C-alpha positions in Angstrom: 121.2 102.1 105.8 121.0 103.8 102.3 122.1 100.3 100.7 118.9 98.8 102.4 116.6 101.6 101.3 117.9 101.4 97.8 117.2 97.7 97.7 113.7 98.4 99.1 112.9 101.0 96.6 114.1 98.9 93.6 112.1 95.9 94.9 108.7 95.3 93.1 105.3 95.1 94.6 104.0 91.7 93.6 100.6 90.3 94.1 99.6 86.8 93.1 95.9 86.2 92.9 93.8 83.3 92.8 91.3 83.9 89.9 87.7 83.5 89.9 86.7 79.8 89.4 85.5 80.2 85.8 89.1 81.5 84.7 91.9 79.1 84.2 95.1 81.1 84.8 96.4 82.9 87.9 97.3 86.5 87.3 100.5 88.3 88.5 100.8 92.1 88.9 104.0 93.9 89.3 104.1 97.5 90.1 107.3 99.6 90.7 107.8 101.9 93.5 111.3 102.8 92.3 112.2 106.3 93.2 109.2 106.7 95.5 109.4 107.3 99.4 106.9 104.9 101.0 106.7 107.0 104.0 105.3 109.8 101.9 101.5 109.9 101.4 101.9 111.6 98.0 104.2 108.8 96.9 102.0 106.2 98.3 99.2 107.6 96.3 101.1 107.3 93.2 101.8 103.6 93.8 98.2 103.0 94.5 97.3 104.7 91.2 100.0 102.4 89.5 98.3 99.3 91.3 94.8 100.4 90.1 96.1 100.6 86.5 98.0 97.3 86.6 95.0 95.4 88.3 92.6 96.9 85.7 94.9 95.6 82.8 95.5 92.2 84.3 91.7 91.6 84.6 90.7 92.7 81.1 90.5 89.1 79.9 87.8 88.2 82.3 84.8 87.1 80.3 82.1 88.2 82.6 81.7 91.5 84.7 81.3 89.4 88.0 84.6 87.6 87.1 86.4 90.9 86.3 85.3 92.4 89.6 86.4 89.4 91.6 89.7 89.3 89.8 90.1 93.3 90.5 89.1 92.9 94.2 91.5 90.0 94.8 94.4 91.5 93.0 93.9 95.0 94.6 93.5 93.6 98.1 96.8 91.4 97.6 98.7 94.2 96.1 97.5 96.8 98.8 98.7 94.4 101.4 102.3 94.1 100.1 102.3 97.9 99.8 101.4 98.3 103.4 103.9 95.9 104.6 106.7 97.7 102.5 105.5 101.1 103.9 105.7 99.9 107.5 109.1 98.5 106.8 110.2 101.7 105.2 108.8 103.6 108.2 110.5 101.3 110.8 113.7 101.4 109.0 113.8 105.3 108.5 112.2 105.9 112.0 109.3 107.6 110.5 105.5 106.8 110.7 103.9 104.9 107.7 101.7 107.1 105.5 98.7 104.6 105.7 
């Protein structure tokens, strides 16, 4: 049980986003949740803050405000989806309820 949790904690949240049409490359955002308990709302909030910072940094190269907004929305949505799946997995494995 502890080995599985350790592996889950060390894992990285990854979101691969399709960029707005005017941008050529895809972005990849990696956010660590190492040392955090995804069944704890305070720790989930920390991961969400990390996601926000990583998304903002990844989308800084967008030429227009609308492209930046689309980039940020796409990356955030995908990263939050991964976070929610991992929180559910952690909750299922530990027998606790997911924080969000």
